[in-house]
C-alpha positions as CSV (number, residue, x, y, z in Angstrom):
1,M,-7.9,-12.2,4.1
2,G,-10.7,-10.0,2.9
3,A,-9.9,-6.7,1.3
4,T,-6.1,-7.3,1.2
5,K,-4.6,-9.6,-1.3
6,K,-1.7,-12.0,-1.0
7,V,1.2,-11.6,-3.5
8,T,4.2,-13.7,-4.1
9,D,7.6,-13.3,-5.8
10,A,5.9,-14.7,-9.0
11,T,2.9,-12.2,-8.9
12,F,4.7,-9.1,-7.5
13,E,5.5,-7.5,-10.8
14,A,1.9,-7.8,-12.2
15,E,0.1,-7.0,-8.9
16,V,2.3,-4.3,-7.6
17,L,4.8,-2.8,-10.1
18,Q,2.3,-2.7,-13.1
19,N,-0.7,-1.6,-11.0
20,P,-2.1,1.8,-12.1
21,K,-3.2,2.5,-8.5
22,P,-0.8,3.1,-5.6
23,V,-0.1,-0.2,-3.8
24,L,0.8,-0.6,-0.1
25,V,2.9,-3.8,0.3
26,D,2.8,-5.2,3.8
27,Y,5.9,-7.3,4.4
28,W,5.1,-9.8,7.2
29,A,5.7,-13.2,8.6
30,E,3.6,-15.8,10.6
31,W,5.9,-15.5,13.7
32,C,5.7,-11.7,13.8
33,G,3.4,-10.5,16.6
34,P,3.3,-6.8,15.5
35,C,2.5,-8.0,12.0
36,R,-0.6,-9.8,13.3
37,M,-1.5,-6.6,15.3
38,V,-1.5,-4.4,12.1
39,A,-3.2,-6.9,9.8
40,P,-6.8,-6.1,10.8
41,I,-6.1,-2.4,10.6
42,L,-4.8,-2.8,7.0
43,E,-7.9,-4.9,6.2
44,E,-10.1,-2.0,7.4
45,I,-8.1,0.6,5.4
46,A,-8.2,-1.6,2.3
47,A,-11.9,-2.0,2.5
48,E,-12.6,1.7,3.1
49,N,-10.3,2.9,0.4
50,A,-10.5,0.1,-2.3
51,D,-11.0,2.7,-5.1
52,K,-7.8,4.7,-4.1
53,I,-5.2,2.1,-3.0
54,D,-4.6,-1.6,-3.2
55,I,-3.1,-3.3,-0.1
56,V,-1.3,-6.5,-0.6
57,K,0.6,-8.8,1.8
58,L,3.9,-10.5,1.0
59,N,5.2,-13.2,3.4
60,I,8.9,-12.6,3.6
61,D,9.7,-16.3,4.6
62,D,8.0,-17.6,1.5
63,N,9.1,-14.8,-0.8
64,Q,12.7,-14.0,0.0
65,K,13.6,-12.8,-3.5
66,T,11.3,-9.8,-3.3
67,S,12.0,-8.9,0.3
68,Q,15.7,-9.0,-0.4
69,K,15.4,-7.0,-3.5
70,Y,13.7,-4.2,-1.6
71,G,16.1,-4.5,1.5
72,I,13.4,-5.4,4.0
73,M,15.3,-5.8,7.3
74,N,12.6,-5.3,9.9
75,I,8.9,-6.3,9.9
76,P,6.3,-5.1,9.7
77,T,7.5,-2.8,6.9
78,M,5.0,-1.3,4.6
79,S,6.1,0.2,1.3
80,V,3.9,2.2,-1.0
81,F,4.6,1.7,-4.7
82,K,3.4,4.2,-7.3
83,N,4.2,3.7,-11.0
84,G,6.5,0.8,-10.1
85,E,8.6,2.7,-7.6
86,V,8.7,2.9,-3.8
87,V,7.4,6.3,-2.8
88,K,7.0,5.8,0.9
89,E,8.1,3.3,3.5
90,I,6.5,2.8,6.9
91,V,8.3,0.7,9.5
92,G,6.7,-0.8,12.6
93,A,3.1,-1.4,13.8
94,K,1.1,1.7,14.2
95,P,-2.5,2.5,15.2
96,K,-5.0,3.1,12.4
97,S,-5.0,6.9,12.9
98,A,-1.2,7.0,12.4
99,L,-1.3,4.8,9.3
100,L,-4.1,6.9,7.8
101,R,-1.9,10.0,8.4
102,D,1.0,8.3,6.7
103,L,-1.1,7.3,3.8
104,A,-3.2,10.5,3.5
105,E,-1.5,11.7,0.3
106,F,-2.6,8.4,-1.4
107,L,-6.1,8.3,0.0
108,Q,-7.3,11.8,-1.0
109,E,-9.9,12.2,-3.7
110,A,-8.5,13.1,-7.1
111,P,-8.9,16.9,-7.7
112,A,-12.0,17.8,-9.7
113,E,-11.4,19.6,-12.9
114,A,-13.7,22.2,-14.2
115,Q,-13.9,24.4,-17.2
116,A,-14.5,28.1,-17.0
117,P,-17.0,29.8,-19.4
118,G,-14.1,31.1,-21.4
119,G,-12.8,27.5,-22.0
120,E,-10.0,27.8,-19.4
121,K,-9.5,24.6,-17.3
122,F,-8.8,24.8,-13.6
123,T,-8.5,22.3,-10.7
124,F,-10.1,22.8,-7.3
C-alpha cells in the first residue's frame, strides 16, 4: 500500500469517524478478484487527492465487527464518511473515470471566499 492506509476494527473510529476530511473506506478481502482490480485505481485517486480525501482499506475477513456494523454484504463496497456518517456508498469495481465521477463532490476545491470593498463577503 502506498497512498491508501489500512484500518482495522480497533483504528476505525480514530482514522475514519473522527477524521476532519472525507474518508473513503474500501471494504475488501484477499480472495476478491474485483477488489484487487480496483485497488490500484484507489491508490492513484488517493495519491492525486491526498489534500481532499483520505482513502483507507478495511479487510472484511479480519475486521468483521466494522463490516457487520455498516451492513457490508457485497465487496468491493466503498463508503464515503463525512463527519462520522456515511454520505455515499459505491458498490462494485468501476473504472477510474466512473469512480472520479462518483467522488466528484468530495474532490472539488473548497470555494474561495473574498471580501467586497464594502466589507461584504461572497463565495465564488
